[in-house]
PyMOL Python script that loads the backbone (N, CA, C, O; Angstrom):
from pymol import cmd

cmd.read_pdbstr("""\
ATOM      1  N   MET A   1     -72.818 -67.771   2.191  1.00  0.00           N
ATOM      2  CA  MET A   1     -72.524 -66.686   1.272  1.00  0.00           C
ATOM      3  C   MET A   1     -71.396 -65.809   1.800  1.00  0.00           C
ATOM      4  O   MET A   1     -70.561 -65.326   1.035  1.00  0.00           O
ATOM      5  N   LYS A   2     -71.380 -65.606   3.132  1.00  0.00           N
ATOM      6  CA  LYS A   2     -70.338 -64.776   3.717  1.00  0.00           C
ATOM      7  C   LYS A   2     -68.962 -65.388   3.490  1.00  0.00           C
ATOM      8  O   LYS A   2     -68.014 -64.688   3.134  1.00  0.00           O
ATOM      9  N   ILE A   3     -68.861 -66.671   3.694  1.00  0.00           N
ATOM     10  CA  ILE A   3     -67.576 -67.362   3.543  1.00  0.00           C
ATOM     11  C   ILE A   3     -67.105 -67.311   2.094  1.00  0.00           C
ATOM     12  O   ILE A   3     -65.915 -67.129   1.837  1.00  0.00           O
ATOM     13  N   ILE A   4     -68.015 -67.467   1.157  1.00  0.00           N
ATOM     14  CA  ILE A   4     -67.653 -67.422  -0.255  1.00  0.00           C
ATOM     15  C   ILE A   4     -67.127 -66.039  -0.631  1.00  0.00           C
ATOM     16  O   ILE A   4     -66.125 -65.932  -1.339  1.00  0.00           O
ATOM     17  N   LEU A   5     -67.782 -64.989  -0.170  1.00  0.00           N
ATOM     18  CA  LEU A   5     -67.320 -63.630  -0.464  1.00  0.00           C
ATOM     19  C   LEU A   5     -65.931 -63.366   0.114  1.00  0.00           C
ATOM     20  O   LEU A   5     -65.080 -62.776  -0.551  1.00  0.00           O
ATOM     21  N   ILE A   6     -65.707 -63.796   1.332  1.00  0.00           N
ATOM     22  CA  ILE A   6     -64.400 -63.572   1.962  1.00  0.00           C
ATOM     23  C   ILE A   6     -63.328 -64.378   1.236  1.00  0.00           C
ATOM     24  O   ILE A   6     -62.233 -63.870   0.999  1.00  0.00           O
ATOM     25  N   CYS A   7     -63.624 -65.620   0.882  1.00  0.00           N
ATOM     26  CA  CYS A   7     -62.645 -66.452   0.165  1.00  0.00           C
ATOM     27  C   CYS A   7     -62.303 -65.861  -1.201  1.00  0.00           C
ATOM     28  O   CYS A   7     -61.132 -65.806  -1.575  1.00  0.00           O
ATOM     29  N   MET A   8     -63.302 -65.426  -1.937  1.00  0.00           N
ATOM     30  CA  MET A   8     -63.043 -64.844  -3.256  1.00  0.00           C
ATOM     31  C   MET A   8     -62.230 -63.558  -3.135  1.00  0.00           C
ATOM     32  O   MET A   8     -61.348 -63.295  -3.952  1.00  0.00           O
ATOM     33  N   THR A   9     -62.529 -62.767  -2.122  1.00  0.00           N
ATOM     34  CA  THR A   9     -61.808 -61.509  -1.921  1.00  0.00           C
ATOM     35  C   THR A   9     -60.352 -61.769  -1.561  1.00  0.00           C
ATOM     36  O   THR A   9     -59.473 -61.000  -1.951  1.00  0.00           O
ATOM     37  N   THR A  10     -60.089 -62.824  -0.833  1.00  0.00           N
ATOM     38  CA  THR A  10     -58.709 -63.100  -0.434  1.00  0.00           C
ATOM     39  C   THR A  10     -57.934 -63.843  -1.509  1.00  0.00           C
ATOM     40  O   THR A  10     -56.714 -63.693  -1.584  1.00  0.00           O
ATOM     41  N   MET A  11     -58.582 -64.626  -2.332  1.00  0.00           N
ATOM     42  CA  MET A  11     -57.865 -65.394  -3.348  1.00  0.00           C
ATOM     43  C   MET A  11     -57.370 -64.526  -4.503  1.00  0.00           C
ATOM     44  O   MET A  11     -56.313 -64.802  -5.072  1.00  0.00           O
ATOM     45  N   ILE A  12     -58.100 -63.508  -4.847  1.00  0.00           N
ATOM     46  CA  ILE A  12     -57.762 -62.696  -6.021  1.00  0.00           C
ATOM     47  C   ILE A  12     -56.413 -61.982  -5.873  1.00  0.00           C
ATOM     48  O   ILE A  12     -55.593 -62.081  -6.785  1.00  0.00           O
ATOM     49  N   PRO A  13     -56.138 -61.264  -4.769  1.00  0.00           N
ATOM     50  CA  PRO A  13     -54.815 -60.620  -4.670  1.00  0.00           C
ATOM     51  C   PRO A  13     -53.656 -61.622  -4.610  1.00  0.00           C
ATOM     52  O   PRO A  13     -52.582 -61.365  -5.154  1.00  0.00           O
ATOM     53  N   VAL A  14     -53.875 -62.752  -3.952  1.00  0.00           N
ATOM     54  CA  VAL A  14     -52.817 -63.770  -3.890  1.00  0.00           C
ATOM     55  C   VAL A  14     -52.535 -64.308  -5.284  1.00  0.00           C
ATOM     56  O   VAL A  14     -51.374 -64.455  -5.668  1.00  0.00           O
ATOM     57  N   TYR A  15     -53.571 -64.600  -6.037  1.00  0.00           N
ATOM     58  CA  TYR A  15     -53.401 -65.139  -7.385  1.00  0.00           C
ATOM     59  C   TYR A  15     -52.708 -64.134  -8.304  1.00  0.00           C
ATOM     60  O   TYR A  15     -51.766 -64.487  -9.013  1.00  0.00           O
ATOM     61  N   ILE A  16     -53.166 -62.897  -8.291  1.00  0.00           N
ATOM     62  CA  ILE A  16     -52.608 -61.886  -9.191  1.00  0.00           C
ATOM     63  C   ILE A  16     -51.131 -61.632  -8.888  1.00  0.00           C
ATOM     64  O   ILE A  16     -50.310 -61.583  -9.804  1.00  0.00           O
ATOM     65  N   ASN A  17     -50.792 -61.470  -7.618  1.00  0.00           N
ATOM     66  CA  ASN A  17     -49.401 -61.194  -7.264  1.00  0.00           C
ATOM     67  C   ASN A  17     -48.498 -62.392  -7.508  1.00  0.00           C
ATOM     68  O   ASN A  17     -47.359 -62.221  -7.942  1.00  0.00           O
ATOM     69  N   THR A  18     -48.978 -63.595  -7.241  1.00  0.00           N
ATOM     70  CA  THR A  18     -48.168 -64.793  -7.489  1.00  0.00           C
ATOM     71  C   THR A  18     -47.936 -64.987  -8.981  1.00  0.00           C
ATOM     72  O   THR A  18     -46.820 -65.285  -9.407  1.00  0.00           O
ATOM     73  N   ALA A  19     -48.989 -64.818  -9.774  1.00  0.00           N
ATOM     74  CA  ALA A  19     -48.835 -64.971 -11.223  1.00  0.00           C
ATOM     75  C   ALA A  19     -47.887 -63.918 -11.800  1.00  0.00           C
ATOM     76  O   ALA A  19     -47.112 -64.212 -12.711  1.00  0.00           O
ATOM     77  N   ALA A  20     -47.947 -62.713 -11.280  1.00  0.00           N
ATOM     78  CA  ALA A  20     -47.047 -61.662 -11.760  1.00  0.00           C
ATOM     79  C   ALA A  20     -45.594 -61.981 -11.420  1.00  0.00           C
ATOM     80  O   ALA A  20     -44.697 -61.731 -12.226  1.00  0.00           O
ATOM     81  N   GLU A  21     -45.365 -62.523 -10.247  1.00  0.00           N
ATOM     82  CA  GLU A  21     -43.991 -62.871  -9.865  1.00  0.00           C
ATOM     83  C   GLU A  21     -43.469 -64.064 -10.656  1.00  0.00           C
ATOM     84  O   GLU A  21     -42.289 -64.108 -11.006  1.00  0.00           O
ATOM     85  N   ILE A  22     -44.333 -65.028 -10.940  1.00  0.00           N
ATOM     86  CA  ILE A  22     -43.900 -66.172 -11.752  1.00  0.00           C
ATOM     87  C   ILE A  22     -43.536 -65.695 -13.160  1.00  0.00           C
ATOM     88  O   ILE A  22     -42.539 -66.135 -13.733  1.00  0.00           O
ATOM     89  N   ALA A  23     -44.347 -64.800 -13.706  1.00  0.00           N
ATOM     90  CA  ALA A  23     -44.047 -64.268 -15.033  1.00  0.00           C
ATOM     91  C   ALA A  23     -42.800 -63.393 -15.022  1.00  0.00           C
ATOM     92  O   ALA A  23     -42.159 -63.208 -16.056  1.00  0.00           O
ATOM     93  N   GLY A  24     -42.455 -62.858 -13.859  1.00  0.00           N
ATOM     94  CA  GLY A  24     -41.311 -61.979 -13.762  1.00  0.00           C
ATOM     95  C   GLY A  24     -40.001 -62.660 -13.388  1.00  0.00           C
ATOM     96  O   GLY A  24     -39.004 -61.987 -13.127  1.00  0.00           O
ATOM     97  N   VAL A  25     -39.998 -63.998 -13.360  1.00  0.00           N
ATOM     98  CA  VAL A  25     -38.748 -64.710 -13.073  1.00  0.00           C
ATOM     99  C   VAL A  25     -37.751 -64.382 -14.180  1.00  0.00           C
ATOM    100  O   VAL A  25     -38.084 -64.413 -15.365  1.00  0.00           O
ATOM    101  N   GLU A  26     -36.543 -64.073 -13.781  1.00  0.00           N
ATOM    102  CA  GLU A  26     -35.545 -63.634 -14.769  1.00  0.00           C
ATOM    103  C   GLU A  26     -35.250 -64.729 -15.784  1.00  0.00           C
ATOM    104  O   GLU A  26     -35.169 -65.912 -15.454  1.00  0.00           O
ATOM    105  N   LYS A  27     -35.093 -64.296 -17.022  1.00  0.00           N
ATOM    106  CA  LYS A  27     -34.860 -65.230 -18.126  1.00  0.00           C
ATOM    107  C   LYS A  27     -33.558 -66.005 -17.949  1.00  0.00           C
ATOM    108  O   LYS A  27     -33.463 -67.152 -18.386  1.00  0.00           O
ATOM    109  N   ARG A  28     -32.569 -65.407 -17.322  1.00  0.00           N
ATOM    110  CA  ARG A  28     -31.296 -66.113 -17.162  1.00  0.00           C
ATOM    111  C   ARG A  28     -31.435 -67.325 -16.246  1.00  0.00           C
ATOM    112  O   ARG A  28     -30.718 -68.310 -16.421  1.00  0.00           O
ATOM    113  N   TYR A  29     -32.352 -67.270 -15.265  1.00  0.00           N
ATOM    114  CA  TYR A  29     -32.582 -68.428 -14.408  1.00  0.00           C
ATOM    115  C   TYR A  29     -33.288 -69.536 -15.182  1.00  0.00           C
ATOM    116  O   TYR A  29     -33.007 -70.718 -14.984  1.00  0.00           O
ATOM    117  N   ILE A  30     -34.195 -69.152 -16.052  1.00  0.00           N
ATOM    118  CA  ILE A  30     -34.891 -70.144 -16.882  1.00  0.00           C
ATOM    119  C   ILE A  30     -33.914 -70.793 -17.849  1.00  0.00           C
ATOM    120  O   ILE A  30     -33.930 -72.009 -18.037  1.00  0.00           O
ATOM    121  N   GLU A  31     -33.065 -69.979 -18.461  1.00  0.00           N
ATOM    122  CA  GLU A  31     -32.051 -70.530 -19.374  1.00  0.00           C
ATOM    123  C   GLU A  31     -31.076 -71.435 -18.642  1.00  0.00           C
ATOM    124  O   GLU A  31     -30.670 -72.467 -19.175  1.00  0.00           O
ATOM    125  N   LEU A  32     -30.697 -71.063 -17.434  1.00  0.00           N
ATOM    126  CA  LEU A  32     -29.800 -71.897 -16.640  1.00  0.00           C
ATOM    127  C   LEU A  32     -30.447 -73.230 -16.302  1.00  0.00           C
ATOM    128  O   LEU A  32     -29.790 -74.270 -16.337  1.00  0.00           O
ATOM    129  N   ALA A  33     -31.729 -73.201 -15.976  1.00  0.00           N
ATOM    130  CA  ALA A  33     -32.448 -74.439 -15.668  1.00  0.00           C
ATOM    131  C   ALA A  33     -32.489 -75.363 -16.887  1.00  0.00           C
ATOM    132  O   ALA A  33     -32.355 -76.578 -16.743  1.00  0.00           O
ATOM    133  N   HIS A  34     -32.672 -74.802 -18.080  1.00  0.00           N
ATOM    134  CA  HIS A  34     -32.656 -75.608 -19.296  1.00  0.00           C
ATOM    135  C   HIS A  34     -31.249 -76.126 -19.597  1.00  0.00           C
ATOM    136  O   HIS A  34     -31.078 -77.249 -20.071  1.00  0.00           O
ATOM    137  N   THR A  35     -30.248 -75.294 -19.317  1.00  0.00           N
ATOM    138  CA  THR A  35     -28.867 -75.692 -19.590  1.00  0.00           C
ATOM    139  C   THR A  35     -28.439 -76.874 -18.730  1.00  0.00           C
ATOM    140  O   THR A  35     -27.783 -77.793 -19.219  1.00  0.00           O
ATOM    141  N   ILE A  36     -28.805 -76.855 -17.457  1.00  0.00           N
ATOM    142  CA  ILE A  36     -28.422 -77.970 -16.585  1.00  0.00           C
ATOM    143  C   ILE A  36     -29.453 -79.092 -16.575  1.00  0.00           C
ATOM    144  O   ILE A  36     -29.372 -80.029 -15.780  1.00  0.00           O
ATOM    145  N   ARG A  37     -30.424 -78.973 -17.477  1.00  0.00           N
ATOM    146  CA  ARG A  37     -31.434 -80.006 -17.722  1.00  0.00           C
ATOM    147  C   ARG A  37     -32.218 -80.408 -16.464  1.00  0.00           C
ATOM    148  O   ARG A  37     -32.277 -81.580 -16.090  1.00  0.00           O
ATOM    149  N   LEU A  38     -32.804 -79.409 -15.840  1.00  0.00           N
ATOM    150  CA  LEU A  38     -33.679 -79.691 -14.708  1.00  0.00           C
ATOM    151  C   LEU A  38     -34.979 -80.311 -15.208  1.00  0.00           C
ATOM    152  O   LEU A  38     -35.480 -79.950 -16.273  1.00  0.00           O
ATOM    153  N   THR A  39     -35.519 -81.243 -14.433  1.00  0.00           N
ATOM    154  CA  THR A  39     -36.830 -81.793 -14.778  1.00  0.00           C
ATOM    155  C   THR A  39     -37.888 -80.728 -14.488  1.00  0.00           C
ATOM    156  O   THR A  39     -37.600 -79.674 -13.920  1.00  0.00           O
ATOM    157  N   HIS A  40     -39.102 -81.030 -14.891  1.00  0.00           N
ATOM    158  CA  HIS A  40     -40.201 -80.085 -14.675  1.00  0.00           C
ATOM    159  C   HIS A  40     -40.378 -79.805 -13.186  1.00  0.00           C
ATOM    160  O   HIS A  40     -40.506 -78.649 -12.782  1.00  0.00           O
ATOM    161  N   TRP A  41     -40.384 -80.844 -12.378  1.00  0.00           N
ATOM    162  CA  TRP A  41     -40.605 -80.672 -10.940  1.00  0.00           C
ATOM    163  C   TRP A  41     -39.416 -79.994 -10.270  1.00  0.00           C
ATOM    164  O   TRP A  41     -39.605 -79.215  -9.335  1.00  0.00           O
ATOM    165  N   GLU A  42     -38.206 -80.268 -10.722  1.00  0.00           N
ATOM    166  CA  GLU A  42     -37.035 -79.572 -10.188  1.00  0.00           C
ATOM    167  C   GLU A  42     -37.076 -78.094 -10.546  1.00  0.00           C
ATOM    168  O   GLU A  42     -36.699 -77.245  -9.738  1.00  0.00           O
ATOM    169  N   PHE A  43     -37.530 -77.787 -11.753  1.00  0.00           N
ATOM    170  CA  PHE A  43     -37.665 -76.397 -12.169  1.00  0.00           C
ATOM    171  C   PHE A  43     -38.660 -75.660 -11.272  1.00  0.00           C
ATOM    172  O   PHE A  43     -38.407 -74.534 -10.845  1.00  0.00           O
ATOM    173  N   ILE A  44     -39.787 -76.305 -10.993  1.00  0.00           N
ATOM    174  CA  ILE A  44     -40.790 -75.676 -10.127  1.00  0.00           C
ATOM    175  C   ILE A  44     -40.226 -75.475  -8.726  1.00  0.00           C
ATOM    176  O   ILE A  44     -40.378 -74.406  -8.134  1.00  0.00           O
ATOM    177  N   ARG A  45     -39.573 -76.514  -8.197  1.00  0.00           N
ATOM    178  CA  ARG A  45     -39.078 -76.463  -6.819  1.00  0.00           C
ATOM    179  C   ARG A  45     -37.904 -75.510  -6.653  1.00  0.00           C
ATOM    180  O   ARG A  45     -37.809 -74.827  -5.633  1.00  0.00           O
ATOM    181  N   LEU A  46     -37.016 -75.449  -7.625  1.00  0.00           N
ATOM    182  CA  LEU A  46     -35.777 -74.678  -7.471  1.00  0.00           C
ATOM    183  C   LEU A  46     -35.803 -73.289  -8.100  1.00  0.00           C
ATOM    184  O   LEU A  46     -35.028 -72.419  -7.702  1.00  0.00           O
ATOM    185  N   VAL A  47     -36.690 -73.066  -9.086  1.00  0.00           N
ATOM    186  CA  VAL A  47     -36.696 -71.777  -9.786  1.00  0.00           C
ATOM    187  C   VAL A  47     -38.028 -71.048  -9.617  1.00  0.00           C
ATOM    188  O   VAL A  47     -38.056 -69.912  -9.143  1.00  0.00           O
ATOM    189  N   ALA A  48     -39.115 -71.684  -9.996  1.00  0.00           N
ATOM    190  CA  ALA A  48     -40.410 -71.001 -10.015  1.00  0.00           C
ATOM    191  C   ALA A  48     -40.935 -70.700  -8.616  1.00  0.00           C
ATOM    192  O   ALA A  48     -41.388 -69.586  -8.354  1.00  0.00           O
ATOM    193  N   LEU A  49     -40.880 -71.665  -7.726  1.00  0.00           N
ATOM    194  CA  LEU A  49     -41.416 -71.452  -6.380  1.00  0.00           C
ATOM    195  C   LEU A  49     -40.652 -70.379  -5.607  1.00  0.00           C
ATOM    196  O   LEU A  49     -41.285 -69.485  -5.045  1.00  0.00           O
ATOM    197  N   PRO A  50     -39.322 -70.429  -5.553  1.00  0.00           N
ATOM    198  CA  PRO A  50     -38.618 -69.325  -4.865  1.00  0.00           C
ATOM    199  C   PRO A  50     -38.834 -67.969  -5.543  1.00  0.00           C
ATOM    200  O   PRO A  50     -38.841 -66.938  -4.870  1.00  0.00           O
ATOM    201  N   GLY A  51     -39.005 -67.962  -6.842  1.00  0.00           N
ATOM    202  CA  GLY A  51     -39.262 -66.704  -7.541  1.00  0.00           C
ATOM    203  C   GLY A  51     -40.639 -66.144  -7.265  1.00  0.00           C
ATOM    204  O   GLY A  51     -40.843 -64.932  -7.334  1.00  0.00           O
ATOM    205  N   ALA A  52     -41.587 -67.011  -6.954  1.00  0.00           N
ATOM    206  CA  ALA A  52     -42.966 -66.578  -6.730  1.00  0.00           C
ATOM    207  C   ALA A  52     -43.262 -66.225  -5.283  1.00  0.00           C
ATOM    208  O   ALA A  52     -44.282 -65.593  -5.009  1.00  0.00           O
ATOM    209  N   LEU A  53     -42.415 -66.606  -4.359  1.00  0.00           N
ATOM    210  CA  LEU A  53     -42.701 -66.368  -2.941  1.00  0.00           C
ATOM    211  C   LEU A  53     -42.879 -64.905  -2.560  1.00  0.00           C
ATOM    212  O   LEU A  53     -43.794 -64.609  -1.792  1.00  0.00           O
ATOM    213  N   PRO A  54     -42.067 -63.973  -3.047  1.00  0.00           N
ATOM    214  CA  PRO A  54     -42.318 -62.569  -2.667  1.00  0.00           C
ATOM    215  C   PRO A  54     -43.703 -62.077  -3.096  1.00  0.00           C
ATOM    216  O   PRO A  54     -44.363 -61.364  -2.341  1.00  0.00           O
ATOM    217  N   GLY A  55     -44.140 -62.447  -4.281  1.00  0.00           N
ATOM    218  CA  GLY A  55     -45.476 -62.057  -4.742  1.00  0.00           C
ATOM    219  C   GLY A  55     -46.571 -62.726  -3.950  1.00  0.00           C
ATOM    220  O   GLY A  55     -47.612 -62.126  -3.681  1.00  0.00           O
ATOM    221  N   PHE A  56     -46.337 -63.977  -3.573  1.00  0.00           N
ATOM    222  CA  PHE A  56     -47.320 -64.699  -2.767  1.00  0.00           C
ATOM    223  C   PHE A  56     -47.518 -64.016  -1.414  1.00  0.00           C
ATOM    224  O   PHE A  56     -48.649 -63.824  -0.968  1.00  0.00           O
ATOM    225  N   PHE A  57     -46.420 -63.653  -0.770  1.00  0.00           N
ATOM    226  CA  PHE A  57     -46.537 -63.023   0.546  1.00  0.00           C
ATOM    227  C   PHE A  57     -47.092 -61.606   0.453  1.00  0.00           C
ATOM    228  O   PHE A  57     -47.775 -61.153   1.372  1.00  0.00           O
ATOM    229  N   THR A  58     -46.815 -60.906  -0.627  1.00  0.00           N
ATOM    230  CA  THR A  58     -47.422 -59.595  -0.827  1.00  0.00           C
ATOM    231  C   THR A  58     -48.933 -59.735  -0.998  1.00  0.00           C
ATOM    232  O   THR A  58     -49.701 -58.975  -0.408  1.00  0.00           O
ATOM    233  N   GLY A  59     -49.354 -60.703  -1.800  1.00  0.00           N
ATOM    234  CA  GLY A  59     -50.783 -60.957  -1.966  1.00  0.00           C
ATOM    235  C   GLY A  59     -51.443 -61.401  -0.679  1.00  0.00           C
ATOM    236  O   GLY A  59     -52.592 -61.047  -0.415  1.00  0.00           O
ATOM    237  N   LEU A  60     -50.732 -62.172   0.122  1.00  0.00           N
ATOM    238  CA  LEU A  60     -51.267 -62.622   1.404  1.00  0.00           C
ATOM    239  C   LEU A  60     -51.472 -61.447   2.352  1.00  0.00           C
ATOM    240  O   LEU A  60     -52.465 -61.387   3.076  1.00  0.00           O
ATOM    241  N   ARG A  61     -50.530 -60.522   2.340  1.00  0.00           N
ATOM    242  CA  ARG A  61     -50.662 -59.334   3.188  1.00  0.00           C
ATOM    243  C   ARG A  61     -51.851 -58.477   2.754  1.00  0.00           C
ATOM    244  O   ARG A  61     -52.615 -57.999   3.593  1.00  0.00           O
ATOM    245  N   LEU A  62     -52.006 -58.284   1.450  1.00  0.00           N
ATOM    246  CA  LEU A  62     -53.154 -57.526   0.952  1.00  0.00           C
ATOM    247  C   LEU A  62     -54.469 -58.250   1.224  1.00  0.00           C
ATOM    248  O   LEU A  62     -55.489 -57.618   1.501  1.00  0.00           O
ATOM    249  N   SER A  63     -54.439 -59.568   1.143  1.00  0.00           N
ATOM    250  CA  SER A  63     -55.643 -60.368   1.384  1.00  0.00           C
ATOM    251  C   SER A  63     -56.095 -60.282   2.836  1.00  0.00           C
ATOM    252  O   SER A  63     -57.294 -60.271   3.113  1.00  0.00           O
ATOM    253  N   ALA A  64     -55.149 -60.221   3.759  1.00  0.00           N
ATOM    254  CA  ALA A  64     -55.527 -60.121   5.170  1.00  0.00           C
ATOM    255  C   ALA A  64     -56.290 -58.834   5.438  1.00  0.00           C
ATOM    256  O   ALA A  64     -57.273 -58.829   6.179  1.00  0.00           O
ATOM    257  N   VAL A  65     -55.837 -57.746   4.835  1.00  0.00           N
ATOM    258  CA  VAL A  65     -56.519 -56.467   5.009  1.00  0.00           C
ATOM    259  C   VAL A  65     -57.902 -56.499   4.364  1.00  0.00           C
ATOM    260  O   VAL A  65     -58.888 -56.077   4.968  1.00  0.00           O
ATOM    261  N   SER A  66     -57.965 -56.999   3.143  1.00  0.00           N
ATOM    262  CA  SER A  66     -59.265 -57.022   2.458  1.00  0.00           C
ATOM    263  C   SER A  66     -60.229 -58.006   3.111  1.00  0.00           C
ATOM    264  O   SER A  66     -61.441 -57.791   3.075  1.00  0.00           O
ATOM    265  N   ALA A  67     -59.721 -59.071   3.703  1.00  0.00           N
ATOM    266  CA  ALA A  67     -60.608 -60.024   4.387  1.00  0.00           C
ATOM    267  C   ALA A  67     -61.293 -59.364   5.577  1.00  0.00           C
ATOM    268  O   ALA A  67     -62.480 -59.587   5.814  1.00  0.00           O
ATOM    269  N   TRP A  68     -60.552 -58.556   6.323  1.00  0.00           N
ATOM    270  CA  TRP A  68     -61.172 -57.868   7.455  1.00  0.00           C
ATOM    271  C   TRP A  68     -62.203 -56.856   6.986  1.00  0.00           C
ATOM    272  O   TRP A  68     -63.266 -56.728   7.594  1.00  0.00           O
ATOM    273  N   LEU A  69     -61.904 -56.139   5.915  1.00  0.00           N
ATOM    274  CA  LEU A  69     -62.858 -55.159   5.397  1.00  0.00           C
ATOM    275  C   LEU A  69     -64.142 -55.829   4.908  1.00  0.00           C
ATOM    276  O   LEU A  69     -65.244 -55.363   5.196  1.00  0.00           O
ATOM    277  N   VAL A  70     -63.990 -56.923   4.169  1.00  0.00           N
ATOM    278  CA  VAL A  70     -65.168 -57.636   3.661  1.00  0.00           C
ATOM    279  C   VAL A  70     -65.956 -58.254   4.811  1.00  0.00           C
ATOM    280  O   VAL A  70     -67.186 -58.277   4.781  1.00  0.00           O
ATOM    281  N   LEU A  71     -65.261 -58.749   5.812  1.00  0.00           N
ATOM    282  CA  LEU A  71     -65.941 -59.327   6.967  1.00  0.00           C
ATOM    283  C   LEU A  71     -66.836 -58.302   7.653  1.00  0.00           C
ATOM    284  O   LEU A  71     -67.969 -58.612   8.020  1.00  0.00           O
ATOM    285  N   VAL A  72     -66.337 -57.096   7.825  1.00  0.00           N
ATOM    286  CA  VAL A  72     -67.137 -56.048   8.462  1.00  0.00           C
ATOM    287  C   VAL A  72     -68.343 -55.694   7.599  1.00  0.00           C
ATOM    288  O   VAL A  72     -69.454 -55.564   8.112  1.00  0.00           O
ATOM    289  N   VAL A  73     -68.138 -55.540   6.308  1.00  0.00           N
ATOM    290  CA  VAL A  73     -69.242 -55.180   5.415  1.00  0.00           C
ATOM    291  C   VAL A  73     -70.287 -56.280   5.371  1.00  0.00           C
ATOM    292  O   VAL A  73     -71.484 -55.998   5.436  1.00  0.00           O
ATOM    293  N   VAL A  74     -69.858 -57.517   5.263  1.00  0.00           N
ATOM    294  CA  VAL A  74     -70.794 -58.639   5.165  1.00  0.00           C
ATOM    295  C   VAL A  74     -71.561 -58.819   6.471  1.00  0.00           C
ATOM    296  O   VAL A  74     -72.750 -59.136   6.451  1.00  0.00           O
ATOM    297  N   GLU A  75     -70.897 -58.621   7.594  1.00  0.00           N
ATOM    298  CA  GLU A  75     -71.576 -58.757   8.879  1.00  0.00           C
ATOM    299  C   GLU A  75     -72.640 -57.678   9.076  1.00  0.00           C
ATOM    300  O   GLU A  75     -73.649 -57.910   9.743  1.00  0.00           O
ATOM    301  N   GLN A  76     -72.416 -56.515   8.504  1.00  0.00           N
ATOM    302  CA  GLN A  76     -73.357 -55.418   8.689  1.00  0.00           C
ATOM    303  C   GLN A  76     -74.544 -55.463   7.728  1.00  0.00           C
ATOM    304  O   GLN A  76     -75.575 -54.847   7.996  1.00  0.00           O
ATOM    305  N   SER A  77     -74.413 -56.172   6.630  1.00  0.00           N
ATOM    306  CA  SER A  77     -75.494 -56.158   5.641  1.00  0.00           C
ATOM    307  C   SER A  77     -76.279 -57.461   5.680  1.00  0.00           C
ATOM    308  O   SER A  77     -75.707 -58.551   5.660  1.00  0.00           O
ATOM    309  N   ASN A  78     -77.581 -57.330   5.734  1.00  0.00           N
ATOM    310  CA  ASN A  78     -78.511 -58.457   5.692  1.00  0.00           C
ATOM    311  C   ASN A  78     -78.173 -59.551   6.691  1.00  0.00           C
ATOM    312  O   ASN A  78     -78.176 -60.733   6.348  1.00  0.00           O
ATOM    313  N   ALA A  79     -77.887 -59.169   7.903  1.00  0.00           N
ATOM    314  CA  ALA A  79     -77.507 -60.143   8.917  1.00  0.00           C
ATOM    315  C   ALA A  79     -78.737 -60.624   9.676  1.00  0.00           C
ATOM    316  O   ALA A  79     -79.585 -59.831  10.084  1.00  0.00           O
ATOM    317  N   ILE A  80     -78.815 -61.935   9.855  1.00  0.00           N
ATOM    318  CA  ILE A  80     -79.865 -62.510  10.700  1.00  0.00           C
ATOM    319  C   ILE A  80     -79.273 -63.039  12.000  1.00  0.00           C
ATOM    320  O   ILE A  80     -79.995 -63.441  12.912  1.00  0.00           O
ATOM    321  N   ASN A  81     -77.938 -63.032  12.066  1.00  0.00           N
ATOM    322  CA  ASN A  81     -77.244 -63.352  13.307  1.00  0.00           C
ATOM    323  C   ASN A  81     -75.866 -62.714  13.245  1.00  0.00           C
ATOM    324  O   ASN A  81     -75.434 -62.287  12.174  1.00  0.00           O
ATOM    325  N   GLY A  82     -75.187 -62.643  14.343  1.00  0.00           N
ATOM    326  CA  GLY A  82     -73.852 -62.048  14.367  1.00  0.00           C
ATOM    327  C   GLY A  82     -73.881 -60.588  14.762  1.00  0.00           C
ATOM    328  O   GLY A  82     -74.868 -60.108  15.319  1.00  0.00           O
ATOM    329  N   LEU A  83     -72.799 -59.882  14.475  1.00  0.00           N
ATOM    330  CA  LEU A  83     -72.659 -58.494  14.918  1.00  0.00           C
ATOM    331  C   LEU A  83     -73.641 -57.552  14.241  1.00  0.00           C
ATOM    332  O   LEU A  83     -74.176 -56.650  14.885  1.00  0.00           O
ATOM    333  N   GLY A  84     -73.886 -57.750  12.943  1.00  0.00           N
ATOM    334  CA  GLY A  84     -74.812 -56.876  12.230  1.00  0.00           C
ATOM    335  C   GLY A  84     -76.223 -56.980  12.752  1.00  0.00           C
ATOM    336  O   GLY A  84     -76.929 -55.974  12.826  1.00  0.00           O
ATOM    337  N   TYR A  85     -76.646 -58.166  13.115  1.00  0.00           N
ATOM    338  CA  TYR A  85     -77.979 -58.377  13.663  1.00  0.00           C
ATOM    339  C   TYR A  85     -78.082 -57.736  15.037  1.00  0.00           C
ATOM    340  O   TYR A  85     -79.092 -57.111  15.363  1.00  0.00           O
ATOM    341  N   MET A  86     -77.041 -57.889  15.840  1.00  0.00           N
ATOM    342  CA  MET A  86     -77.067 -57.325  17.186  1.00  0.00           C
ATOM    343  C   MET A  86     -77.076 -55.813  17.149  1.00  0.00           C
ATOM    344  O   MET A  86     -77.770 -55.183  17.947  1.00  0.00           O
ATOM    345  N   SER A  87     -76.310 -55.203  16.229  1.00  0.00           N
ATOM    346  CA  SER A  87     -76.273 -53.744  16.169  1.00  0.00           C
ATOM    347  C   SER A  87     -77.592 -53.182  15.619  1.00  0.00           C
ATOM    348  O   SER A  87     -78.023 -52.107  16.036  1.00  0.00           O
ATOM    349  N   ALA A  88     -78.227 -53.889  14.700  1.00  0.00           N
ATOM    350  CA  ALA A  88     -79.505 -53.430  14.157  1.00  0.00           C
ATOM    351  C   ALA A  88     -80.611 -53.617  15.182  1.00  0.00           C
ATOM    352  O   ALA A  88     -81.533 -52.805  15.259  1.00  0.00           O
ATOM    353  N   LYS A  89     -80.525 -54.669  15.962  1.00  0.00           N
ATOM    354  CA  LYS A  89     -81.546 -54.965  16.964  1.00  0.00           C
ATOM    355  C   LYS A  89     -81.473 -53.996  18.144  1.00  0.00           C
ATOM    356  O   LYS A  89     -82.498 -53.543  18.653  1.00  0.00           O
ATOM    357  N   HIS A  90     -80.270 -53.691  18.563  1.00  0.00           N
ATOM    358  CA  HIS A  90     -80.085 -52.836  19.756  1.00  0.00           C
ATOM    359  C   HIS A  90     -79.794 -51.389  19.396  1.00  0.00           C
ATOM    360  O   HIS A  90     -79.762 -50.527  20.275  1.00  0.00           O
ATOM    361  N   GLY A  91     -79.584 -51.113  18.123  1.00  0.00           N
ATOM    362  CA  GLY A  91     -79.213 -49.758  17.733  1.00  0.00           C
ATOM    363  C   GLY A  91     -80.354 -48.975  17.323  1.00  0.00           C
ATOM    364  O   GLY A  91     -80.205 -47.807  16.965  1.00  0.00           O
TER     365      GLY A  91
END
""", "prot")
cmd.dss("prot")
cmd.show_as("cartoon", "prot")
cmd.util.cbc("prot")
cmd.orient("prot")
């Protein structure tokens, strides 16, 4: 359950920021890709992927912070082993 919570918490910011950047690719680049008749895979490789990278890395940075926060919360709640169990046992 802990792993699922951390994965879901980290995937959401990456997905949202990447999707926003893909939607924000400038129309002139899309028109240029159609004009020079890029295939679907060339369009993804040359236009969509480079356009989405800033959003992906922003989401990754936010995910790293939220992963640590969720890890601390999950370890402290209902723990039968790990740091939360040790602090409840000795605290």
